[in-house]
C-alpha positions in Angstrom: 20.3 -33.1 3.7 17.0 -31.4 3.7 14.3 -32.0 1.2 14.4 -29.8 -1.9 12.1 -26.7 -1.9 9.2 -26.7 -4.2 9.7 -24.5 -7.3 6.7 -22.3 -7.8 6.1 -20.0 -10.7 6.1 -16.3 -9.5 2.7 -14.7 -9.4 2.0 -11.8 -11.7 1.9 -8.4 -10.0 -1.6 -7.4 -8.9 -2.3 -4.0 -10.4 -6.1 -4.5 -10.8 -8.6 -5.5 -8.2 -10.1 -8.9 -9.1 -13.8 -9.1 -9.7 -14.4 -11.4 -6.7 -12.6 -9.0 -4.4 -14.2 -6.0 -5.9 -17.7 -7.4 -5.2 -16.9 -7.5 -1.5 -15.0 -4.2 -1.5 -18.0 -2.5 -3.2 -20.3 -3.7 -0.4 -17.9 -2.2 2.2 -17.7 1.1 0.3 -21.5 1.2 0.0 -21.7 0.9 3.8 -18.8 3.2 4.8 -18.5 5.7 2.0 -21.8 6.0 0.1 -22.2 8.5 -2.7 -23.2 12.0 -1.5 -24.9 15.0 -3.1 -22.4 17.5 -4.6 -19.5 17.2 -6.9 -19.2 13.9 -8.7 -16.5 11.6 -7.2 -14.0 9.6 -9.2 -14.7 5.9 -10.0 -14.0 4.0 -6.8 -12.6 0.9 -8.5 -10.2 3.0 -10.5 -9.2 4.8 -7.3 -8.5 1.5 -5.6 -6.5 0.3 -8.6 -4.4 3.5 -8.5 -3.8 3.1 -4.8 -2.7 -0.5 -5.3 -0.4 0.6 -8.1 1.1 3.4 -6.0 1.7 1.1 -3.0 3.2 -1.7 -5.0 5.4 0.4 -7.3 6.4 3.1 -4.8 6.0 5.8 -7.5 5.2 9.4 -6.6 1.6 10.4 -6.6 2.1 12.8 -9.5 3.7 9.9 -11.5 0.6 7.7 -11.7 0.0 6.4 -15.2 -2.6 8.2 -17.4 -4.9 5.2 -17.2 -5.7 6.1 -13.5 -7.7 9.1 -12.3 -6.1 12.4 -11.3 -3.4 11.9 -8.6 -4.8 14.5 -6.2 -8.3 12.9 -6.4 -6.9 9.5 -5.7 -4.9 10.8 -2.8 -8.0 12.6 -1.3 -10.0 9.3 -1.8 -7.2 7.4 0.0 -7.2 9.8 2.9 -11.0 9.7 3.2 -11.0 5.8 3.2 -8.2 5.7 5.8 -10.3 8.0 8.1 -13.4 5.8 7.5 -11.6 2.6 8.3 -12.2 1.1 4.8 -8.8 -0.6 4.6 -9.1 -2.3 7.9 -12.4 -3.8 6.7 -10.9 -4.8 3.4 -7.9 -6.4 5.2 -10.3 -8.4 7.4 -12.1 -9.7 4.3 -8.9 -10.7 2.6 -7.5 -12.3 5.7 -10.8 -14.3 6.1 -10.6 -15.5 2.5 -7.0 -16.5 3.0 -7.9 -18.6 6.0 -10.6 -20.3 4.0 -8.0 -21.2 1.4 -5.8 -22.9 3.9 -4.4 -20.0 5.9 -1.2 -18.1 6.0 2.0 -18.9 7.8 2.0 -16.0 10.3 5.1 -17.4 12.0 7.4 -15.6 9.7 6.9 -12.1 8.6 9.2 -9.3 7.4 8.9 -5.6 7.4 10.6 -3.5 4.8 12.0 -0.1 5.7 13.6 2.8 4.0 16.7 4.7 5.1 16.0 8.4 5.4 17.7 11.5 6.5 17.6 12.0 10.2 14.8 14.3 11.3 16.1 17.7 12.6 19.6 16.7 11.5 20.1 13.9 14.1 22.0 14.4 17.3 24.1 17.6 17.5 26.1 16.5 20.6 28.1 13.8 18.9 31.3 15.2 17.5 32.5 13.9 14.2 35.8 11.9 14.7 38.8 13.0 12.7 39.9 10.5 10.1 43.0 12.3 8.7 45.1 15.3 9.6 43.9 18.6 8.2 45.9 19.7 5.1 45.6 23.3 6.1 
């Protein structure tokens, strides 16, 4: 018999960026995406919180709760940050902090996928096998 597994209390869902992480993210954003002249942008921390909510919950962009900024503004911010490489830098900071805390077990990972309709209708050369005689 193996040893019993440790029972750990589940962590609460992370919908808001912790202050310690935001201090580091804010420095990254000041370097890669500084404020520019022109139309006022949405609050960057609120945009990051909305992106985290969207990714964690899987909701549609137009179903973001009212407490977050406008969905199209958040999506534009996400696209801009992806193009600037902001998330790669944030991931490097989070990964370094995790290593400082004792590291992660990278030996086992899982990827989640979604079943979708085949693009362009799938293969057209495979006939559908008959399962019963036609009543006609």
